[in-house]
All heavy atoms as atom14 arrays in JSON, in Angstrom:
{
  "sequence": "MAALTDEQLDEIRRHLDEGMTPDAIADYLGRVADLDLMDIVTIRSAAVALSRGETP",
  "atom14_mask": [
    [1, 1, 1, 1, 1, 1, 1, 1, 0, 0, 0, 0, 0, 0],
    [1, 1, 1, 1, 1, 0, 0, 0, 0, 0, 0, 0, 0, 0],
    [1, 1, 1, 1, 1, 0, 0, 0, 0, 0, 0, 0, 0, 0],
    [1, 1, 1, 1, 1, 1, 1, 1, 0, 0, 0, 0, 0, 0],
    [1, 1, 1, 1, 1, 1, 1, 0, 0, 0, 0, 0, 0, 0],
    [1, 1, 1, 1, 1, 1, 1, 1, 0, 0, 0, 0, 0, 0],
    [1, 1, 1, 1, 1, 1, 1, 1, 1, 0, 0, 0, 0, 0],
    [1, 1, 1, 1, 1, 1, 1, 1, 1, 0, 0, 0, 0, 0],
    [1, 1, 1, 1, 1, 1, 1, 1, 0, 0, 0, 0, 0, 0],
    [1, 1, 1, 1, 1, 1, 1, 1, 0, 0, 0, 0, 0, 0],
    [1, 1, 1, 1, 1, 1, 1, 1, 1, 0, 0, 0, 0, 0],
    [1, 1, 1, 1, 1, 1, 1, 1, 0, 0, 0, 0, 0, 0],
    [1, 1, 1, 1, 1, 1, 1, 1, 1, 1, 1, 0, 0, 0],
    [1, 1, 1, 1, 1, 1, 1, 1, 1, 1, 1, 0, 0, 0],
    [1, 1, 1, 1, 1, 1, 1, 1, 1, 1, 0, 0, 0, 0],
    [1, 1, 1, 1, 1, 1, 1, 1, 0, 0, 0, 0, 0, 0],
    [1, 1, 1, 1, 1, 1, 1, 1, 0, 0, 0, 0, 0, 0],
    [1, 1, 1, 1, 1, 1, 1, 1, 1, 0, 0, 0, 0, 0],
    [1, 1, 1, 1, 0, 0, 0, 0, 0, 0, 0, 0, 0, 0],
    [1, 1, 1, 1, 1, 1, 1, 1, 0, 0, 0, 0, 0, 0],
    [1, 1, 1, 1, 1, 1, 1, 0, 0, 0, 0, 0, 0, 0],
    [1, 1, 1, 1, 1, 1, 1, 0, 0, 0, 0, 0, 0, 0],
    [1, 1, 1, 1, 1, 1, 1, 1, 0, 0, 0, 0, 0, 0],
    [1, 1, 1, 1, 1, 0, 0, 0, 0, 0, 0, 0, 0, 0],
    [1, 1, 1, 1, 1, 1, 1, 1, 0, 0, 0, 0, 0, 0],
    [1, 1, 1, 1, 1, 0, 0, 0, 0, 0, 0, 0, 0, 0],
    [1, 1, 1, 1, 1, 1, 1, 1, 0, 0, 0, 0, 0, 0],
    [1, 1, 1, 1, 1, 1, 1, 1, 1, 1, 1, 1, 0, 0],
    [1, 1, 1, 1, 1, 1, 1, 1, 0, 0, 0, 0, 0, 0],
    [1, 1, 1, 1, 0, 0, 0, 0, 0, 0, 0, 0, 0, 0],
    [1, 1, 1, 1, 1, 1, 1, 1, 1, 1, 1, 0, 0, 0],
    [1, 1, 1, 1, 1, 1, 1, 0, 0, 0, 0, 0, 0, 0],
    [1, 1, 1, 1, 1, 0, 0, 0, 0, 0, 0, 0, 0, 0],
    [1, 1, 1, 1, 1, 1, 1, 1, 0, 0, 0, 0, 0, 0],
    [1, 1, 1, 1, 1, 1, 1, 1, 0, 0, 0, 0, 0, 0],
    [1, 1, 1, 1, 1, 1, 1, 1, 0, 0, 0, 0, 0, 0],
    [1, 1, 1, 1, 1, 1, 1, 1, 0, 0, 0, 0, 0, 0],
    [1, 1, 1, 1, 1, 1, 1, 1, 0, 0, 0, 0, 0, 0],
    [1, 1, 1, 1, 1, 1, 1, 1, 0, 0, 0, 0, 0, 0],
    [1, 1, 1, 1, 1, 1, 1, 1, 0, 0, 0, 0, 0, 0],
    [1, 1, 1, 1, 1, 1, 1, 0, 0, 0, 0, 0, 0, 0],
    [1, 1, 1, 1, 1, 1, 1, 0, 0, 0, 0, 0, 0, 0],
    [1, 1, 1, 1, 1, 1, 1, 1, 0, 0, 0, 0, 0, 0],
    [1, 1, 1, 1, 1, 1, 1, 1, 1, 1, 1, 0, 0, 0],
    [1, 1, 1, 1, 1, 1, 0, 0, 0, 0, 0, 0, 0, 0],
    [1, 1, 1, 1, 1, 0, 0, 0, 0, 0, 0, 0, 0, 0],
    [1, 1, 1, 1, 1, 0, 0, 0, 0, 0, 0, 0, 0, 0],
    [1, 1, 1, 1, 1, 1, 1, 0, 0, 0, 0, 0, 0, 0],
    [1, 1, 1, 1, 1, 0, 0, 0, 0, 0, 0, 0, 0, 0],
    [1, 1, 1, 1, 1, 1, 1, 1, 0, 0, 0, 0, 0, 0],
    [1, 1, 1, 1, 1, 1, 0, 0, 0, 0, 0, 0, 0, 0],
    [1, 1, 1, 1, 1, 1, 1, 1, 1, 1, 1, 0, 0, 0],
    [1, 1, 1, 1, 0, 0, 0, 0, 0, 0, 0, 0, 0, 0],
    [1, 1, 1, 1, 1, 1, 1, 1, 1, 0, 0, 0, 0, 0],
    [1, 1, 1, 1, 1, 1, 1, 0, 0, 0, 0, 0, 0, 0],
    [1, 1, 1, 1, 1, 1, 1, 0, 0, 0, 0, 0, 0, 0]
  ],
  "atom14_positions": [
    [[12.01, -17.25, 6.95], [11.79, -17.22, 5.52], [12.86, -16.33, 4.9], [12.8, -15.12, 5.03], [10.39, -16.69, 5.23], [10.06, -16.58, 3.77], [8.44, -15.85, 3.45], [7.36, -16.96, 4.28], [0.0, 0.0, 0.0], [0.0, 0.0, 0.0], [0.0, 0.0, 0.0], [0.0, 0.0, 0.0], [0.0, 0.0, 0.0], [0.0, 0.0, 0.0]],
    [[13.83, -16.93, 4.27], [14.91, -16.14, 3.68], [14.47, -15.54, 2.35], [14.35, -14.33, 2.23], [16.12, -17.02, 3.5], [0.0, 0.0, 0.0], [0.0, 0.0, 0.0], [0.0, 0.0, 0.0], [0.0, 0.0, 0.0], [0.0, 0.0, 0.0], [0.0, 0.0, 0.0], [0.0, 0.0, 0.0], [0.0, 0.0, 0.0], [0.0, 0.0, 0.0]],
    [[14.22, -16.37, 1.4], [13.78, -15.9, 0.09], [12.5, -16.65, -0.27], [12.28, -17.77, 0.18], [14.85, -16.17, -0.95], [0.0, 0.0, 0.0], [0.0, 0.0, 0.0], [0.0, 0.0, 0.0], [0.0, 0.0, 0.0], [0.0, 0.0, 0.0], [0.0, 0.0, 0.0], [0.0, 0.0, 0.0], [0.0, 0.0, 0.0], [0.0, 0.0, 0.0]],
    [[11.7, -16.03, -1.06], [10.44, -16.66, -1.46], [10.68, -17.61, -2.63], [11.47, -17.32, -3.53], [9.43, -15.58, -1.86], [9.03, -14.62, -0.74], [8.17, -13.5, -1.3], [8.29, -15.35, 0.36], [0.0, 0.0, 0.0], [0.0, 0.0, 0.0], [0.0, 0.0, 0.0], [0.0, 0.0, 0.0], [0.0, 0.0, 0.0], [0.0, 0.0, 0.0]],
    [[9.98, -18.72, -2.62], [10.09, -19.7, -3.71], [9.26, -19.21, -4.89], [8.42, -18.31, -4.77], [9.57, -21.07, -3.26], [8.17, -20.97, -3.0], [10.31, -21.57, -2.02], [0.0, 0.0, 0.0], [0.0, 0.0, 0.0], [0.0, 0.0, 0.0], [0.0, 0.0, 0.0], [0.0, 0.0, 0.0], [0.0, 0.0, 0.0], [0.0, 0.0, 0.0]],
    [[9.48, -19.85, -6.03], [8.69, -19.52, -7.22], [7.21, -19.76, -6.96], [6.36, -19.0, -7.42], [9.15, -20.34, -8.43], [10.5, -19.89, -8.96], [10.91, -18.74, -8.67], [11.14, -20.69, -9.67], [0.0, 0.0, 0.0], [0.0, 0.0, 0.0], [0.0, 0.0, 0.0], [0.0, 0.0, 0.0], [0.0, 0.0, 0.0], [0.0, 0.0, 0.0]],
    [[6.9, -20.83, -6.23], [5.5, -21.15, -5.9], [4.89, -20.03, -5.05], [3.74, -19.63, -5.29], [5.44, -22.47, -5.17], [4.04, -22.92, -4.82], [4.04, -24.27, -4.12], [4.39, -25.25, -4.76], [3.67, -24.29, -2.93], [0.0, 0.0, 0.0], [0.0, 0.0, 0.0], [0.0, 0.0, 0.0], [0.0, 0.0, 0.0], [0.0, 0.0, 0.0]],
    [[5.64, -19.53, -4.08], [5.13, -18.45, -3.24], [4.94, -17.16, -4.05], [3.95, -16.46, -3.87], [6.08, -18.21, -2.06], [6.08, -19.35, -1.07], [7.23, -19.29, -0.1], [8.35, -18.92, -0.45], [6.96, -19.66, 1.15], [0.0, 0.0, 0.0], [0.0, 0.0, 0.0], [0.0, 0.0, 0.0], [0.0, 0.0, 0.0], [0.0, 0.0, 0.0]],
    [[5.89, -16.88, -4.94], [5.76, -15.69, -5.79], [4.55, -15.82, -6.72], [3.84, -14.84, -6.96], [7.04, -15.46, -6.59], [8.26, -15.06, -5.77], [9.51, -15.05, -6.64], [8.05, -13.71, -5.1], [0.0, 0.0, 0.0], [0.0, 0.0, 0.0], [0.0, 0.0, 0.0], [0.0, 0.0, 0.0], [0.0, 0.0, 0.0], [0.0, 0.0, 0.0]],
    [[4.31, -17.03, -7.23], [3.13, -17.26, -8.08], [1.85, -17.02, -7.3], [0.88, -16.45, -7.83], [3.13, -18.68, -8.65], [4.18, -18.88, -9.73], [4.69, -17.87, -10.27], [4.49, -20.05, -10.03], [0.0, 0.0, 0.0], [0.0, 0.0, 0.0], [0.0, 0.0, 0.0], [0.0, 0.0, 0.0], [0.0, 0.0, 0.0], [0.0, 0.0, 0.0]],
    [[1.83, -17.43, -6.03], [0.65, -17.19, -5.2], [0.42, -15.69, -5.0], [-0.71, -15.21, -5.09], [0.78, -17.88, -3.84], [-0.45, -17.71, -2.97], [-0.4, -18.5, -1.69], [0.58, -19.22, -1.43], [-1.38, -18.39, -0.93], [0.0, 0.0, 0.0], [0.0, 0.0, 0.0], [0.0, 0.0, 0.0], [0.0, 0.0, 0.0], [0.0, 0.0, 0.0]],
    [[1.48, -14.96, -4.78], [1.37, -13.5, -4.63], [0.85, -12.9, -5.94], [-0.05, -12.05, -5.92], [2.72, -12.88, -4.24], [3.09, -13.32, -2.81], [2.67, -11.36, -4.34], [4.51, -12.96, -2.4], [0.0, 0.0, 0.0], [0.0, 0.0, 0.0], [0.0, 0.0, 0.0], [0.0, 0.0, 0.0], [0.0, 0.0, 0.0], [0.0, 0.0, 0.0]],
    [[1.36, -13.36, -7.07], [0.89, -12.86, -8.37], [-0.6, -13.13, -8.56], [-1.34, -12.27, -9.07], [1.67, -13.5, -9.51], [3.05, -12.95, -9.69], [3.73, -13.56, -10.94], [5.12, -13.23, -10.95], [6.1, -14.03, -10.51], [5.81, -15.24, -10.04], [7.35, -13.65, -10.55], [0.0, 0.0, 0.0], [0.0, 0.0, 0.0], [0.0, 0.0, 0.0]],
    [[-1.05, -14.32, -8.16], [-2.48, -14.66, -8.28], [-3.34, -13.7, -7.46], [-4.37, -13.22, -7.93], [-2.74, -16.1, -7.84], [-2.38, -17.14, -8.87], [-2.92, -18.52, -8.53], [-2.43, -19.05, -7.26], [-1.27, -19.69, -7.09], [-0.47, -19.85, -8.12], [-0.92, -20.14, -5.91], [0.0, 0.0, 0.0], [0.0, 0.0, 0.0], [0.0, 0.0, 0.0]],
    [[-2.89, -13.41, -6.26], [-3.65, -12.48, -5.42], [-3.64, -11.07, -6.02], [-4.67, -10.37, -5.98], [-3.09, -12.46, -3.99], [-3.37, -13.7, -3.21], [-4.65, -14.13, -2.91], [-2.55, -14.61, -2.65], [-4.6, -15.24, -2.21], [-3.33, -15.56, -2.04], [0.0, 0.0, 0.0], [0.0, 0.0, 0.0], [0.0, 0.0, 0.0], [0.0, 0.0, 0.0]],
    [[-2.52, -10.66, -6.58], [-2.47, -9.34, -7.23], [-3.44, -9.31, -8.42], [-4.16, -8.32, -8.62], [-1.05, -9.02, -7.7], [-0.05, -8.66, -6.62], [1.37, -8.64, -7.19], [-0.39, -7.32, -5.97], [0.0, 0.0, 0.0], [0.0, 0.0, 0.0], [0.0, 0.0, 0.0], [0.0, 0.0, 0.0], [0.0, 0.0, 0.0], [0.0, 0.0, 0.0]],
    [[-3.45, -10.39, -9.2], [-4.36, -10.48, -10.36], [-5.82, -10.45, -9.92], [-6.69, -9.99, -10.68], [-4.1, -11.76, -11.16], [-2.77, -11.71, -11.91], [-2.18, -10.61, -12.04], [-2.3, -12.79, -12.34], [0.0, 0.0, 0.0], [0.0, 0.0, 0.0], [0.0, 0.0, 0.0], [0.0, 0.0, 0.0], [0.0, 0.0, 0.0], [0.0, 0.0, 0.0]],
    [[-6.1, -10.92, -8.71], [-7.46, -10.89, -8.18], [-7.84, -9.52, -7.63], [-8.97, -9.31, -7.2], [-7.61, -11.94, -7.07], [-7.51, -13.36, -7.56], [-7.4, -14.37, -6.43], [-7.34, -13.97, -5.24], [-7.35, -15.58, -6.73], [0.0, 0.0, 0.0], [0.0, 0.0, 0.0], [0.0, 0.0, 0.0], [0.0, 0.0, 0.0], [0.0, 0.0, 0.0]],
    [[-6.86, -8.6, -7.62], [-7.15, -7.24, -7.18], [-6.74, -6.91, -5.75], [-7.04, -5.82, -5.27], [0.0, 0.0, 0.0], [0.0, 0.0, 0.0], [0.0, 0.0, 0.0], [0.0, 0.0, 0.0], [0.0, 0.0, 0.0], [0.0, 0.0, 0.0], [0.0, 0.0, 0.0], [0.0, 0.0, 0.0], [0.0, 0.0, 0.0], [0.0, 0.0, 0.0]],
    [[-6.09, -7.84, -5.07], [-5.66, -7.56, -3.71], [-4.47, -6.61, -3.73], [-3.65, -6.65, -4.64], [-5.27, -8.86, -2.98], [-6.44, -9.76, -2.68], [-5.93, -11.28, -1.83], [-5.6, -10.65, -0.19], [0.0, 0.0, 0.0], [0.0, 0.0, 0.0], [0.0, 0.0, 0.0], [0.0, 0.0, 0.0], [0.0, 0.0, 0.0], [0.0, 0.0, 0.0]],
    [[-4.36, -5.78, -2.71], [-3.22, -4.88, -2.58], [-2.05, -5.64, -1.94], [-2.27, -6.66, -1.28], [-3.56, -3.66, -1.7], [-3.8, -4.13, -0.36], [-4.76, -2.91, -2.22], [0.0, 0.0, 0.0], [0.0, 0.0, 0.0], [0.0, 0.0, 0.0], [0.0, 0.0, 0.0], [0.0, 0.0, 0.0], [0.0, 0.0, 0.0], [0.0, 0.0, 0.0]],
    [[-0.83, -5.14, -2.11], [0.31, -5.79, -1.44], [0.12, -5.89, 0.07], [0.44, -6.93, 0.66], [1.49, -4.88, -1.81], [1.12, -4.34, -3.15], [-0.37, -4.1, -3.04], [0.0, 0.0, 0.0], [0.0, 0.0, 0.0], [0.0, 0.0, 0.0], [0.0, 0.0, 0.0], [0.0, 0.0, 0.0], [0.0, 0.0, 0.0], [0.0, 0.0, 0.0]],
    [[-0.42, -4.85, 0.7], [-0.67, -4.91, 2.14], [-1.68, -5.99, 2.5], [-1.5, -6.74, 3.46], [-1.15, -3.56, 2.68], [-0.04, -2.54, 2.79], [1.15, -2.95, 2.9], [-0.34, -1.35, 2.79], [0.0, 0.0, 0.0], [0.0, 0.0, 0.0], [0.0, 0.0, 0.0], [0.0, 0.0, 0.0], [0.0, 0.0, 0.0], [0.0, 0.0, 0.0]],
    [[-2.75, -6.07, 1.71], [-3.79, -7.08, 1.97], [-3.24, -8.49, 1.8], [-3.56, -9.39, 2.58], [-4.99, -6.85, 1.06], [0.0, 0.0, 0.0], [0.0, 0.0, 0.0], [0.0, 0.0, 0.0], [0.0, 0.0, 0.0], [0.0, 0.0, 0.0], [0.0, 0.0, 0.0], [0.0, 0.0, 0.0], [0.0, 0.0, 0.0], [0.0, 0.0, 0.0]],
    [[-2.4, -8.68, 0.79], [-1.8, -9.99, 0.55], [-0.92, -10.39, 1.74], [-1.02, -11.5, 2.26], [-0.97, -9.99, -0.75], [-1.9, -9.8, -1.96], [-0.17, -11.29, -0.89], [-1.17, -9.48, -3.24], [0.0, 0.0, 0.0], [0.0, 0.0, 0.0], [0.0, 0.0, 0.0], [0.0, 0.0, 0.0], [0.0, 0.0, 0.0], [0.0, 0.0, 0.0]],
    [[-0.06, -9.48, 2.16], [0.85, -9.78, 3.27], [0.07, -10.06, 4.55], [0.39, -11.0, 5.29], [1.82, -8.62, 3.47], [0.0, 0.0, 0.0], [0.0, 0.0, 0.0], [0.0, 0.0, 0.0], [0.0, 0.0, 0.0], [0.0, 0.0, 0.0], [0.0, 0.0, 0.0], [0.0, 0.0, 0.0], [0.0, 0.0, 0.0], [0.0, 0.0, 0.0]],
    [[-0.94, -9.25, 4.81], [-1.74, -9.46, 6.02], [-2.49, -10.79, 5.97], [-2.52, -11.53, 6.95], [-2.73, -8.31, 6.21], [-2.05, -7.0, 6.54], [-0.87, -7.01, 6.96], [-2.7, -5.95, 6.38], [0.0, 0.0, 0.0], [0.0, 0.0, 0.0], [0.0, 0.0, 0.0], [0.0, 0.0, 0.0], [0.0, 0.0, 0.0], [0.0, 0.0, 0.0]],
    [[-3.08, -11.09, 4.83], [-3.82, -12.34, 4.67], [-2.91, -13.56, 4.86], [-3.2, -14.45, 5.65], [-4.48, -12.38, 3.28], [-5.04, -13.73, 2.92], [-6.2, -14.19, 3.51], [-4.4, -14.53, 1.98], [-6.72, -15.44, 3.18], [-4.9, -15.78, 1.65], [-6.06, -16.23, 2.25], [-6.55, -17.47, 1.93], [0.0, 0.0, 0.0], [0.0, 0.0, 0.0]],
    [[-1.79, -13.58, 4.13], [-0.89, -14.72, 4.22], [-0.26, -14.82, 5.61], [-0.03, -15.91, 6.12], [0.19, -14.64, 3.14], [-0.32, -14.79, 1.71], [0.82, -14.58, 0.71], [-0.99, -16.13, 1.5], [0.0, 0.0, 0.0], [0.0, 0.0, 0.0], [0.0, 0.0, 0.0], [0.0, 0.0, 0.0], [0.0, 0.0, 0.0], [0.0, 0.0, 0.0]],
    [[-0.01, -13.68, 6.22], [0.53, -13.68, 7.57], [-0.42, -14.31, 8.57], [0.0, -15.04, 9.47], [0.0, 0.0, 0.0], [0.0, 0.0, 0.0], [0.0, 0.0, 0.0], [0.0, 0.0, 0.0], [0.0, 0.0, 0.0], [0.0, 0.0, 0.0], [0.0, 0.0, 0.0], [0.0, 0.0, 0.0], [0.0, 0.0, 0.0], [0.0, 0.0, 0.0]],
    [[-1.71, -14.03, 8.42], [-2.71, -14.62, 9.32], [-2.9, -16.1, 9.04], [-2.94, -16.92, 9.96], [-4.05, -13.9, 9.17], [-4.13, -12.58, 9.89], [-5.56, -12.06, 9.95], [-6.27, -12.13, 8.69], [-6.26, -11.18, 7.75], [-5.57, -10.08, 7.93], [-6.96, -11.31, 6.66], [0.0, 0.0, 0.0], [0.0, 0.0, 0.0], [0.0, 0.0, 0.0]],
    [[-3.04, -16.46, 7.77], [-3.31, -17.84, 7.39], [-2.17, -18.77, 7.82], [-2.4, -19.86, 8.33], [-3.55, -17.96, 5.87], [-3.56, -19.4, 5.41], [-4.86, -17.28, 5.5], [0.0, 0.0, 0.0], [0.0, 0.0, 0.0], [0.0, 0.0, 0.0], [0.0, 0.0, 0.0], [0.0, 0.0, 0.0], [0.0, 0.0, 0.0], [0.0, 0.0, 0.0]],
    [[-0.93, -18.31, 7.63], [0.23, -19.16, 7.93], [0.87, -18.83, 9.27], [1.9, -19.41, 9.6], [1.25, -19.01, 6.81], [0.0, 0.0, 0.0], [0.0, 0.0, 0.0], [0.0, 0.0, 0.0], [0.0, 0.0, 0.0], [0.0, 0.0, 0.0], [0.0, 0.0, 0.0], [0.0, 0.0, 0.0], [0.0, 0.0, 0.0], [0.0, 0.0, 0.0]],
    [[0.27, -17.92, 10.03], [0.79, -17.54, 11.34], [2.28, -17.16, 11.25], [3.12, -17.72, 11.95], [0.57, -18.65, 12.36], [0.81, -18.17, 13.79], [0.6, -16.97, 14.07], [1.21, -19.0, 14.62], [0.0, 0.0, 0.0], [0.0, 0.0, 0.0], [0.0, 0.0, 0.0], [0.0, 0.0, 0.0], [0.0, 0.0, 0.0], [0.0, 0.0, 0.0]],
    [[2.58, -16.21, 10.36], [3.96, -15.79, 10.12], [4.38, -14.71, 11.09], [3.56, -13.98, 11.62], [4.09, -15.26, 8.69], [3.71, -16.24, 7.58], [3.79, -15.54, 6.22], [4.59, -17.47, 7.61], [0.0, 0.0, 0.0], [0.0, 0.0, 0.0], [0.0, 0.0, 0.0], [0.0, 0.0, 0.0], [0.0, 0.0, 0.0], [0.0, 0.0, 0.0]],
    [[5.7, -14.59, 11.27], [6.2, -13.51, 12.12], [6.34, -12.23, 11.29], [6.17, -12.24, 10.07], [7.5, -13.9, 12.81], [8.68, -14.09, 11.86], [8.73, -13.45, 10.8], [9.57, -14.89, 12.21], [0.0, 0.0, 0.0], [0.0, 0.0, 0.0], [0.0, 0.0, 0.0], [0.0, 0.0, 0.0], [0.0, 0.0, 0.0], [0.0, 0.0, 0.0]],
    [[6.63, -11.15, 11.95], [6.65, -9.83, 11.31], [7.63, -9.75, 10.16], [7.33, -9.17, 9.11], [6.96, -8.75, 12.35], [6.93, -7.31, 11.86], [5.58, -6.97, 11.26], [7.27, -6.36, 12.99], [0.0, 0.0, 0.0], [0.0, 0.0, 0.0], [0.0, 0.0, 0.0], [0.0, 0.0, 0.0], [0.0, 0.0, 0.0], [0.0, 0.0, 0.0]],
    [[8.8, -10.32, 10.31], [9.79, -10.26, 9.23], [9.33, -11.0, 7.98], [9.59, -10.55, 6.86], [11.14, -10.79, 9.71], [11.83, -9.88, 10.71], [11.99, -8.14, 10.15], [13.01, -8.34, 8.71], [0.0, 0.0, 0.0], [0.0, 0.0, 0.0], [0.0, 0.0, 0.0], [0.0, 0.0, 0.0], [0.0, 0.0, 0.0], [0.0, 0.0, 0.0]],
    [[8.64, -12.11, 8.15], [8.1, -12.84, 7.0], [7.03, -12.01, 6.3], [6.95, -11.98, 5.06], [7.52, -14.18, 7.43], [8.59, -15.15, 7.91], [9.77, -14.98, 7.54], [8.23, -16.08, 8.65], [0.0, 0.0, 0.0], [0.0, 0.0, 0.0], [0.0, 0.0, 0.0], [0.0, 0.0, 0.0], [0.0, 0.0, 0.0], [0.0, 0.0, 0.0]],
    [[6.21, -11.33, 7.07], [5.15, -10.49, 6.5], [5.77, -9.34, 5.71], [5.32, -9.0, 4.62], [4.2, -9.99, 7.61], [3.43, -11.18, 8.19], [3.25, -8.92, 7.08], [2.65, -10.87, 9.45], [0.0, 0.0, 0.0], [0.0, 0.0, 0.0], [0.0, 0.0, 0.0], [0.0, 0.0, 0.0], [0.0, 0.0, 0.0], [0.0, 0.0, 0.0]],
    [[6.84, -8.75, 6.25], [7.54, -7.66, 5.55], [8.13, -8.19, 4.23], [8.06, -7.51, 3.2], [8.63, -7.05, 6.45], [9.54, -6.12, 5.67], [8.0, -6.32, 7.62], [0.0, 0.0, 0.0], [0.0, 0.0, 0.0], [0.0, 0.0, 0.0], [0.0, 0.0, 0.0], [0.0, 0.0, 0.0], [0.0, 0.0, 0.0], [0.0, 0.0, 0.0]],
    [[8.68, -9.39, 4.25], [9.24, -9.98, 3.04], [8.16, -10.17, 1.98], [8.36, -9.84, 0.8], [9.89, -11.35, 3.36], [10.95, -11.15, 4.3], [10.44, -12.02, 2.12], [0.0, 0.0, 0.0], [0.0, 0.0, 0.0], [0.0, 0.0, 0.0], [0.0, 0.0, 0.0], [0.0, 0.0, 0.0], [0.0, 0.0, 0.0], [0.0, 0.0, 0.0]],
    [[7.01, -10.66, 2.39], [5.89, -10.87, 1.45], [5.4, -9.53, 0.92], [5.17, -9.37, -0.28], [4.75, -11.64, 2.14], [5.2, -13.07, 2.43], [3.49, -11.62, 1.28], [4.27, -13.83, 3.34], [0.0, 0.0, 0.0], [0.0, 0.0, 0.0], [0.0, 0.0, 0.0], [0.0, 0.0, 0.0], [0.0, 0.0, 0.0], [0.0, 0.0, 0.0]],
    [[5.24, -8.55, 1.8], [4.77, -7.23, 1.37], [5.75, -6.62, 0.36], [5.32, -6.07, -0.66], [4.58, -6.31, 2.57], [4.03, -4.96, 2.2], [3.75, -4.08, 3.41], [2.6, -4.61, 4.13], [2.61, -5.06, 5.38], [3.72, -5.02, 6.1], [1.52, -5.52, 5.93], [0.0, 0.0, 0.0], [0.0, 0.0, 0.0], [0.0, 0.0, 0.0]],
    [[7.04, -6.71, 0.63], [8.04, -6.15, -0.28], [7.99, -6.83, -1.65], [8.07, -6.17, -2.68], [9.44, -6.29, 0.31], [9.55, -5.54, 1.49], [0.0, 0.0, 0.0], [0.0, 0.0, 0.0], [0.0, 0.0, 0.0], [0.0, 0.0, 0.0], [0.0, 0.0, 0.0], [0.0, 0.0, 0.0], [0.0, 0.0, 0.0], [0.0, 0.0, 0.0]],
    [[7.86, -8.14, -1.64], [7.76, -8.88, -2.9], [6.49, -8.5, -3.66], [6.51, -8.31, -4.88], [7.78, -10.38, -2.65], [0.0, 0.0, 0.0], [0.0, 0.0, 0.0], [0.0, 0.0, 0.0], [0.0, 0.0, 0.0], [0.0, 0.0, 0.0], [0.0, 0.0, 0.0], [0.0, 0.0, 0.0], [0.0, 0.0, 0.0], [0.0, 0.0, 0.0]],
    [[5.39, -8.36, -2.95], [4.12, -8.0, -3.58], [4.19, -6.6, -4.18], [3.68, -6.36, -5.29], [2.97, -8.1, -2.58], [0.0, 0.0, 0.0], [0.0, 0.0, 0.0], [0.0, 0.0, 0.0], [0.0, 0.0, 0.0], [0.0, 0.0, 0.0], [0.0, 0.0, 0.0], [0.0, 0.0, 0.0], [0.0, 0.0, 0.0], [0.0, 0.0, 0.0]],
    [[4.83, -5.67, -3.5], [4.98, -4.31, -4.02], [5.82, -4.36, -5.29], [5.47, -3.76, -6.33], [5.62, -3.36, -2.98], [6.07, -2.07, -3.62], [4.64, -3.08, -1.86], [0.0, 0.0, 0.0], [0.0, 0.0, 0.0], [0.0, 0.0, 0.0], [0.0, 0.0, 0.0], [0.0, 0.0, 0.0], [0.0, 0.0, 0.0], [0.0, 0.0, 0.0]],
    [[6.94, -5.09, -5.26], [7.81, -5.19, -6.43], [7.06, -5.81, -7.61], [7.11, -5.3, -8.73], [9.05, -6.02, -6.09], [0.0, 0.0, 0.0], [0.0, 0.0, 0.0], [0.0, 0.0, 0.0], [0.0, 0.0, 0.0], [0.0, 0.0, 0.0], [0.0, 0.0, 0.0], [0.0, 0.0, 0.0], [0.0, 0.0, 0.0], [0.0, 0.0, 0.0]],
    [[6.35, -6.9, -7.35], [5.6, -7.56, -8.43], [4.5, -6.66, -8.98], [4.25, -6.66, -10.2], [5.0, -8.88, -7.93], [6.01, -9.99, -7.65], [5.32, -11.15, -6.95], [6.67, -10.46, -8.95], [0.0, 0.0, 0.0], [0.0, 0.0, 0.0], [0.0, 0.0, 0.0], [0.0, 0.0, 0.0], [0.0, 0.0, 0.0], [0.0, 0.0, 0.0]],
    [[3.85, -5.89, -8.13], [2.78, -5.0, -8.6], [3.32, -3.9, -9.5], [2.6, -3.35, -10.32], [2.02, -4.4, -7.41], [2.81, -3.44, -6.74], [0.0, 0.0, 0.0], [0.0, 0.0, 0.0], [0.0, 0.0, 0.0], [0.0, 0.0, 0.0], [0.0, 0.0, 0.0], [0.0, 0.0, 0.0], [0.0, 0.0, 0.0], [0.0, 0.0, 0.0]],
    [[4.61, -3.59, -9.35], [5.27, -2.56, -10.18], [5.94, -3.18, -11.39], [6.6, -2.47, -12.16], [6.31, -1.82, -9.35], [5.72, -1.02, -8.22], [6.81, -0.36, -7.43], [6.23, 0.46, -6.36], [6.92, 0.95, -5.36], [8.22, 0.74, -5.27], [6.32, 1.67, -4.44], [0.0, 0.0, 0.0], [0.0, 0.0, 0.0], [0.0, 0.0, 0.0]],
    [[5.83, -4.49, -11.55], [6.47, -5.17, -12.67], [7.95, -5.41, -12.47], [8.68, -5.68, -13.43], [0.0, 0.0, 0.0], [0.0, 0.0, 0.0], [0.0, 0.0, 0.0], [0.0, 0.0, 0.0], [0.0, 0.0, 0.0], [0.0, 0.0, 0.0], [0.0, 0.0, 0.0], [0.0, 0.0, 0.0], [0.0, 0.0, 0.0], [0.0, 0.0, 0.0]],
    [[8.4, -5.3, -11.23], [9.81, -5.49, -10.92], [10.04, -6.91, -10.41], [9.12, -7.61, -10.04], [10.24, -4.5, -9.82], [10.04, -3.05, -10.21], [10.22, -2.09, -9.05], [10.45, -2.54, -7.91], [10.1, -0.88, -9.27], [0.0, 0.0, 0.0], [0.0, 0.0, 0.0], [0.0, 0.0, 0.0], [0.0, 0.0, 0.0], [0.0, 0.0, 0.0]],
    [[11.31, -7.3, -10.37], [11.68, -8.6, -9.82], [11.91, -8.45, -8.33], [12.68, -7.57, -7.92], [12.97, -9.11, -10.49], [12.76, -9.19, -11.89], [13.36, -10.47, -9.95], [0.0, 0.0, 0.0], [0.0, 0.0, 0.0], [0.0, 0.0, 0.0], [0.0, 0.0, 0.0], [0.0, 0.0, 0.0], [0.0, 0.0, 0.0], [0.0, 0.0, 0.0]],
    [[11.23, -9.25, -7.52], [11.41, -9.13, -6.07], [12.77, -9.65, -5.61], [13.42, -10.38, -6.25], [10.29, -9.99, -5.5], [9.81, -10.84, -6.59], [10.24, -10.24, -7.87], [0.0, 0.0, 0.0], [0.0, 0.0, 0.0], [0.0, 0.0, 0.0], [0.0, 0.0, 0.0], [0.0, 0.0, 0.0], [0.0, 0.0, 0.0], [0.0, 0.0, 0.0]]
  ]
}
């Protein structure tokens, strides 16, 4: 997973809006999609950036 698509970023935003933490989002998506560690780190980093109002 090089970069996240707009659809993937929207999914992360939805989870943030539901009150999930960036760690919880990354762990959840990692389990559901059976992702490797680097993909989970990418998701976590994007979720942290989005939670701060930054562009991932």
